[in-house]
GUVEXZA-218253 format. One line per field, with one value per residue (C-alpha): residue in three letters; x, y, z. Coordinates in steps of 0.05 Angstrom, whole numbers, plus 5000, padded with zeros to 4 digits. Example, Ala and Ser with C-alpha at 12.3 -4.5 7.8 and 13.67 -1.06 7.14 Angstrom:
2
residuo = ala:ser $
x = 5246:5273 $
y = 4910:4979 $
z = 5156:5143 $
REM end
This chain:
445
residuo = unk:unk:unk:unk:unk:unk:unk:unk:unk:unk:unk:unk:unk:unk:unk:unk:unk:unk:unk:unk:unk:unk:unk:unk:unk:unk:unk:unk:unk:unk:unk:unk:unk:unk:unk:unk:unk:unk:unk:unk:unk:unk:unk:unk:unk:unk:unk:unk:unk:unk:unk:unk:unk:unk:unk:unk:unk:unk:unk:unk:unk:unk:unk:unk:unk:unk:unk:unk:unk:unk:unk:unk:unk:unk:unk:unk:unk:unk:unk:unk:unk:unk:unk:unk:unk:unk:unk:unk:unk:unk:unk:unk:unk:unk:unk:unk:unk:unk:unk:unk:unk:unk:unk:unk:unk:unk:unk:unk:unk:unk:unk:unk:unk:unk:unk:unk:unk:unk:unk:unk:unk:unk:unk:unk:unk:unk:unk:unk:unk:unk:unk:unk:unk:unk:unk:unk:unk:unk:unk:unk:unk:unk:unk:unk:unk:unk:unk:unk:unk:unk:unk:unk:unk:unk:unk:unk:unk:unk:unk:unk:unk:unk:unk:unk:unk:unk:unk:unk:unk:unk:unk:unk:unk:unk:unk:unk:unk:unk:unk:unk:unk:unk:unk:unk:unk:unk:unk:unk:unk:unk:unk:unk:unk:unk:unk:unk:unk:unk:unk:unk:unk:unk:unk:unk:unk:unk:unk:unk:unk:unk:unk:unk:unk:unk:unk:unk:unk:unk:unk:unk:unk:unk:unk:unk:unk:unk:unk:unk:unk:unk:unk:unk:unk:unk:unk:unk:unk:unk:unk:unk:unk:unk:unk:unk:unk:unk:unk:unk:unk:unk:unk:unk:unk:unk:unk:unk:unk:unk:unk:unk:unk:unk:unk:unk:unk:unk:unk:unk:unk:unk:unk:unk:unk:unk:unk:unk:unk:unk:unk:unk:unk:unk:unk:unk:unk:unk:unk:unk:unk:unk:unk:unk:unk:unk:unk:unk:unk:unk:unk:unk:unk:unk:unk:unk:unk:unk:unk:unk:unk:unk:unk:unk:unk:unk:unk:unk:unk:unk:unk:unk:unk:unk:unk:unk:unk:unk:unk:unk:unk:unk:unk:unk:unk:unk:unk:unk:unk:unk:unk:unk:unk:unk:unk:unk:unk:unk:unk:unk:unk:unk:unk:unk:unk:unk:unk:unk:unk:unk:unk:unk:unk:unk:unk:unk:unk:unk:unk:unk:unk:unk:unk:unk:unk:unk:unk:unk:unk:unk:unk:unk:unk:unk:unk:unk:unk:unk:unk:unk:unk:unk:unk:unk:unk:unk:unk:unk:unk:unk:unk:unk:unk:unk:unk:unk:unk:unk:unk:unk:unk:unk:unk:unk:unk:unk:unk:unk:unk:unk:unk:unk:unk:unk:unk:unk:unk:unk:unk:unk:unk:unk:unk:unk:unk:unk:unk:unk:unk:unk:unk:unk:unk:unk:unk:unk:unk $
x = 5000:5055:5092:5033:5025:5099:5094:5035:5072:5133:5087:5054:5121:5143:5081:5087:5161:5151:5096:5140:5200:5156:5137:5210:5252:5259:5333:5321:5274:5266:5283:5287:5232:5251:5218:5237:5183:5192:5225:5182:5208:5172:5174:5176:5116:5138:5127:5067:5083:5046:5039:5036:4974:4999:4983:4926:4950:4914:4918:4907:4850:4882:4870:4821:4854:4827:4836:4843:4772:4748:4784:4754:4684:4695:4719:4657:4611:4648:4647:4573:4560:4606:4574:4506:4534:4523:4587:4568:4547:4614:4651:4610:4624:4699:4701:4668:4725:4775:4748:4754:4829:4840:4911:4924:4953:4890:4845:4880:4880:4805:4794:4833:4790:4726:4755:4779:4711:4674:4721:4709:4633:4630:4684:4643:4648:4594:4582:4558:4568:4521:4479:4477:4420:4428:4375:4364:4313:4318:4376:4375:4388:4399:4431:4439:4364:4346:4392:4372:4313:4244:4185:4221:4292:4288:4253:4301:4361:4340:4317:4362:4433:4465:4499:4566:4552:4525:4586:4632:4593:4597:4672:4680:4634:4675:4741:4714:4701:4625:4590:4519:4473:4402:4355:4320:4383:4376:4314:4282:4207:4183:4128:4079:4096:4133:4201:4269:4338:4380:4453:4491:4550:4596:4665:4716:4733:4670:4616:4544:4505:4431:4413:4344:4315:4248:4188:4215:4150:4174:4109:4084:4096:4171:4174:4220:4250:4315:4289:4286:4218:4221:4265:4271:4310:4363:4381:4432:4382:4406:4368:4371:4331:4288:4273:4237:4253:4206:4242:4227:4298:4298:4353:4369:4423:4458:4495:4443:4404:4417:4403:4448:4503:4504:4498:4560:4598:4587:4607:4673:4679:4643:4671:4625:4564:4550:4526:4499:4457:4443:4385:4310:4261:4210:4151:4089:4031:3992:4019:4042:4113:4180:4150:4094:4021:3997:3949:3874:3856:3909:3891:3842:3892:3939:3933:3941:3948:4006:4039:4034:4064:4122:4139:4136:4195:4234:4219:4245:4312:4318:4307:4356:4408:4400:4346:4284:4222:4184:4122:4127:4051:4005:3994:4056:4014:4034:4016:4034:3991:3952:3924:3863:3857:3808:3858:3913:3866:3847:3918:3946:3893:3906:3979:3965:3915:3956:4030:4041:4015:4071:4129:4110:4100:4144:4150:4182:4146:4181:4144:4131:4172:4203:4143:4137:4081:4085:4073:4012:3981:3922:3954:4013:3964:3935:4004:4022:3957:3972:4035:4090:4142:4203:4189:4237:4236:4288:4340:4404:4445:4456:4440:4382:4349:4298:4269:4200:4177:4106:4104:4163:4231:4242:4304:4324:4354:4403:4382:4433:4409:4424:4404:4452:4507:4503:4486:4507:4582:4600:4546:4567:4643:4645:4615:4641:4664:4607:4656:4691:4629:4584:4571:4600:4536:4502:4547:4502:4441 $
y = 5000:5048:5025:5042:5110:5127:5102:5147:5205:5194:5188:5254:5288:5262:5287:5357:5360:5338:5389:5446:5426:5425:5497:5521:5478:5411:5403:5377:5321:5335:5393:5388:5421:5487:5522:5592:5632:5638:5704:5754:5799:5867:5910:5982:6024:6083:6151:6186:6238:6304:6349:6420:6461:6522:6589:6624:6673:6740:6775:6849:6879:6922:6996:7022:7053:7122:7122:7181:7170:7170:7236:7267:7245:7274:7340:7345:7333:7382:7436:7427:7434:7493:7527:7524:7546:7479:7483:7435:7382:7392:7381:7319:7290:7303:7272:7209:7202:7191:7122:7108:7115:7187:7209:7261:7308:7304:7310:7372:7406:7398:7419:7482:7496:7491:7533:7587:7590:7595:7651:7689:7683:7703:7756:7814:7890:7942:7959:8029:8033:8021:7958:7937:7895:7859:7818:7778:7731:7657:7642:7626:7553:7533:7593:7557:7544:7615:7648:7602:7649:7639:7679:7694:7709:7785:7785:7734:7769:7834:7807:7749:7725:7662:7611:7633:7705:7688:7647:7703:7754:7710:7704:7779:7795:7748:7778:7847:7827:7825:7777:7752:7770:7750:7808:7799:7822:7894:7910:7901:7897:7935:7913:7959:7924:7985:7971:8003:7992:7946:7951:7906:7866:7833:7801:7857:7879:7850:7889:7866:7843:7826:7782:7766:7730:7749:7708:7636:7612:7577:7595:7556:7610:7604:7528:7505:7574:7563:7564:7505:7475:7469:7460:7390:7352:7306:7236:7266:7312:7375:7428:7418:7436:7391:7404:7363:7385:7380:7317:7283:7290:7300:7340:7344:7395:7432:7477:7520:7557:7608:7563:7502:7546:7592:7533:7501:7567:7578:7506:7522:7592:7592:7661:7690:7678:7707:7651:7610:7664:7657:7699:7714:7685:7738:7694:7707:7657:7664:7598:7567:7570:7539:7504:7470:7487:7501:7557:7549:7552:7502:7460:7404:7350:7376:7345:7408:7371:7330:7393:7427:7367:7363:7437:7436:7388:7433:7493:7455:7441:7513:7539:7488:7515:7588:7614:7652:7680:7744:7766:7792:7799:7745:7767:7810:7871:7944:7970:8042:8065:8008:7968:7991:7991:7933:7894:7905:7880:7817:7804:7810:7764:7711:7711:7702:7646:7606:7622:7640:7573:7539:7584:7613:7685:7740:7815:7829:7855:7863:7911:7880:7916:7955:8002:8024:8067:8124:8112:8158:8116:8072:8014:8018:8015:7950:7919:7944:7919:7851:7847:7872:7919:7918:7942:7934:7970:7976:8030:8006:8071:8079:8044:8072:8052:8093:8082:8110:8084:8059:8059:8011:8009:8019:7993:7998:7939:7938:7891:7844:7827:7834:7907:7929:7885:7927:7994:7996:7984:8046:8033:7961:7968:7964:7894:7869:7892:7878:7873:7815:7776:7782:7717:7715:7683:7751:7777:7742:7782 $
z = 5000:5018:4957:4912:4943:4931:4860:4846:4876:4831:4770:4786:4795:4728:4691:4721:4705:4634:4624:4649:4607:4544:4554:4553:4509:4476:4500:4570:4586:4659:4705:4780:4819:4850:4907:4878:4843:4768:4746:4706:4651:4654:4591:4615:4592:4549:4582:4551:4499:4510:4449:4475:4455:4418:4450:4413:4360:4360:4293:4304:4264:4211:4217:4165:4105:4086:4011:3966:3942:4014:4026:3963:3984:4054:4025:3980:4039:4083:4029:4020:4095:4102:4042:4075:4143:4177:4218:4273:4223:4188:4254:4269:4201:4207:4277:4250:4199:4256:4265:4191:4186:4165:4179:4233:4182:4138:4198:4226:4157:4152:4224:4210:4149:4190:4247:4199:4165:4231:4254:4189:4197:4270:4280:4254:4250:4238:4165:4147:4071:4013:4010:3937:3908:3841:3807:3744:3713:3699:3653:3580:3594:3522:3486:3420:3418:3439:3388:3331:3324:3354:3381:3447:3423:3428:3495:3527:3498:3531:3599:3614:3622:3596:3642:3613:3634:3703:3720:3698:3739:3802:3797:3788:3847:3891:3867:3884:3957:3954:4001:3993:4051:4069:4051:4117:4154:4131:4172:4240:4253:4314:4361:4326:4260:4233:4202:4206:4179:4222:4242:4195:4222:4171:4164:4159:4089:4057:4020:4027:3966:3964:3905:3878:3817:3788:3765:3767:3738:3674:3640:3581:3529:3541:3532:3476:3467:3506:3578:3625:3641:3717:3778:3806:3858:3827:3851:3899:3932:3897:3858:3783:3721:3679:3606:3553:3483:3423:3398:3464:3492:3567:3600:3674:3688:3745:3697:3663:3717:3772:3832:3821:3791:3852:3900:3869:3868:3942:3956:3921:3950:4017:4036:3982:4026:4095:4139:4080:4046:3972:3947:3944:3893:3874:3855:3814:3814:3749:3722:3787:3813:3795:3735:3773:3756:3825:3806:3816:3742:3720:3659:3673:3657:3712:3781:3822:3888:3861:3833:3900:3935:3886:3888:3964:3965:3918:3962:4022:3989:3966:4037:4065:4016:4036:3989:4012:3980:3966:3926:3855:3853:3826:3755:3742:3723:3717:3786:3776:3718:3686:3743:3782:3857:3852:3810:3862:3917:3879:3855:3925:3953:3900:3916:3990:3975:3925:3933:4006:4033:3993:4010:4078:4101:4073:4085:4018:3956:3889:3842:3773:3720:3777:3775:3847:3875:3924:3998:3993:3938:3962:3924:3972:4031:4003:4000:4069:4099:4067:4110:4064:4094:4048:3977:3919:3852:3797:3787:3756:3755:3830:3895:3935:4000:4038:4107:4119:4186:4185:4109:4103:4070:3996:3960:3887:3850:3792:3735:3707:3637:3563:3563:3617:3589:3526:3556:3629:3630:3672:3724:3733:3733:3809:3802:3735:3667:3618:3561:3596:3617:3556:3520:3449:3425:3431:3375:3326:3347 $
REM end
């Protein structure tokens, strides 16, 4: 029994030993049993590799570049604001450009321009000399058409200027140190509604000039004779003219009428205008105003309400640009000798009913044909009772202004037209030389 047990033990040892030797190698048949634990080979784990996260890169926002085109656009806008005496708006616009990349040199140059202009317009001295008043009519917008010979050639040649002449005159007036003033600066209205001449303060060395333009009706009889058809607002919000020729051609221009030409001149030469003043439109009403048929007896095919709405927008732009308005009567009649007292009453009422609601109240009356009436004439009383206080006639040989208390103020105006270009050289030399400004196209007439 003990023998069997020992034999079994030896057999078990043999089997275990054989099994272990087969796992290692075929070279030894049997290895002695060892009490030591088998050795383990440990492969070291590689250290983890950490890829560093790059620091964020901040690309600075590039400064805006103020291009030459940007500078030109800024200059145009500044000149327009300065020319209409909108100094604070000009400053605001310039300050906004600082965030758009304008250089400090360019900024300071334009700031200096605004500061100098403001100083010129606000450092004033009393003026005690003559106050001149020049006027004209709407320009011969298309001289070639006018002087080709038509039913209005002689009349327009006598009463009007061409764009060429008007531009020459403006330059001469500027060169001779005249400055445009608002006609409403020359008087004060007292509490009792009487009127008196006001003290006039101006930039030193400048001579005041009141400017007015008569009629501005663009009546139908002058269509297709060389005149424009109407005033409009162009796609940039500026005053322009519109004309439709007989062949259907439509022309929009800023270079053939008083208003856009003078607006552009003052934009270029802002020192020609005192605090943005331009001139006064002396309006009739018998065929509407400014080329719009706003009158009560307009042709049936005309929508009078639409005409009134359209002209109101034009009036708004004119006022914004330094223009104002006066009455030239409703029907442009001869007040002094031909028109009855009843006619003057009716005419004055029509103007107040149809024109004044569009342009606003005015104290200024421009006598048609320059034919003024005496203060003692009942016709003058009608005009005064209608609210007029400053009365303007025509007298081109010398300036004249008269203050007459309760009756009002009377001022003569010098007419700039074809007649005085040919006949008034001596009287106008203080303003311009007619020989130098006259349009060569007149030589053919």
